[in-house]
C-alpha positions as a Markdown table, in Angstrom:
| # | Residue | x | y | z |
|---|---|---|---|---|
| 1 | Met | 86.3 | 64.4 | 109.8 |
| 2 | Tyr | 83.4 | 63.8 | 112.3 |
| 3 | Glu | 80.9 | 65.2 | 109.8 |
| 4 | Ala | 82.2 | 62.9 | 107.1 |
| 5 | Lys | 81.8 | 59.9 | 109.4 |
| 6 | Val | 78.3 | 60.9 | 110.4 |
| 7 | Ala | 77.4 | 61.5 | 106.7 |
| 8 | Gln | 78.7 | 58.0 | 105.9 |
| 9 | Asp | 76.8 | 56.4 | 108.7 |
| 10 | Asp | 73.6 | 58.2 | 107.5 |
| 11 | Lys | 74.0 | 56.5 | 104.1 |
| 12 | Lys | 74.0 | 53.0 | 105.5 |
| 13 | Thr | 70.9 | 50.9 | 105.2 |
| 14 | Pro | 69.2 | 50.4 | 108.5 |
| 15 | Pro | 69.0 | 46.8 | 109.6 |
| 16 | Asn | 65.9 | 44.8 | 108.6 |
| 17 | Glu | 64.2 | 44.3 | 112.0 |
| 18 | Asp | 61.8 | 41.7 | 110.7 |
| 19 | Ala | 64.6 | 39.6 | 109.3 |
| 20 | Ile | 66.6 | 39.9 | 112.6 |
| 21 | Arg | 63.5 | 39.0 | 114.6 |
| 22 | Ala | 62.8 | 35.9 | 112.4 |
| 23 | Gln | 66.4 | 34.8 | 112.7 |
| 24 | Ser | 66.3 | 35.2 | 116.5 |
| 25 | Glu | 63.1 | 33.3 | 116.8 |
| 26 | Ala | 64.4 | 30.5 | 114.6 |
| 27 | Met | 67.6 | 30.2 | 116.7 |
| 28 | Thr | 65.5 | 30.1 | 119.9 |
| 29 | Lys | 63.3 | 27.4 | 118.5 |
| 30 | Asn | 66.3 | 25.4 | 117.4 |
| 31 | Met | 67.9 | 25.7 | 120.8 |
| 32 | Thr | 64.9 | 25.1 | 123.0 |
| 33 | Gly | 62.5 | 23.2 | 120.8 |
| 34 | Lys | 59.9 | 25.8 | 121.6 |
| 35 | Ser | 58.9 | 29.0 | 119.8 |
| 36 | Val | 59.0 | 32.4 | 121.5 |
| 37 | Gln | 55.2 | 32.4 | 121.4 |
| 38 | Asp | 55.0 | 29.0 | 123.1 |
| 39 | Met | 57.3 | 30.2 | 125.9 |
| 40 | Gln | 55.3 | 33.3 | 126.4 |
| 41 | Asn | 52.2 | 31.1 | 126.9 |
| 42 | Met | 53.9 | 28.7 | 129.3 |
| 43 | Ser | 53.1 | 28.6 | 133.0 |
| 44 | Asp | 55.8 | 29.6 | 135.5 |
| 45 | Glu | 56.2 | 26.0 | 136.5 |
| 46 | Asp | 56.8 | 24.9 | 132.9 |
| 47 | Leu | 59.3 | 27.7 | 132.4 |
| 48 | Asp | 61.2 | 26.6 | 135.5 |
| 49 | Lys | 61.3 | 23.0 | 134.2 |
| 50 | Met | 62.5 | 24.2 | 130.8 |
| 51 | Glu | 65.1 | 26.4 | 132.5 |
| 52 | Ala | 66.5 | 23.4 | 134.4 |
| 53 | Glu | 66.6 | 21.3 | 131.2 |
| 54 | Met | 68.5 | 24.1 | 129.4 |
| 55 | Leu | 71.0 | 24.4 | 132.2 |
| 56 | Lys | 71.7 | 20.7 | 132.2 |
| 57 | Lys | 72.0 | 20.7 | 128.4 |
| 58 | Tyr | 74.1 | 23.8 | 127.9 |
| 59 | Asn | 75.8 | 24.5 | 131.2 |
| 60 | Lys | 78.7 | 22.1 | 130.8 |
């Protein structure tokens, strides 16, 4: 039975990592207004300000 399950799992198509990454980045931009790349380039001070804004907005 285990072998059948493993064989079945092996036949499944692996997830499309590029599509998952694109969807995740779009969700982040929609939620924060900033892209992942923008946030990576932000200073610590700006990230702290953004964090405070996100907490106000979503921590209800």
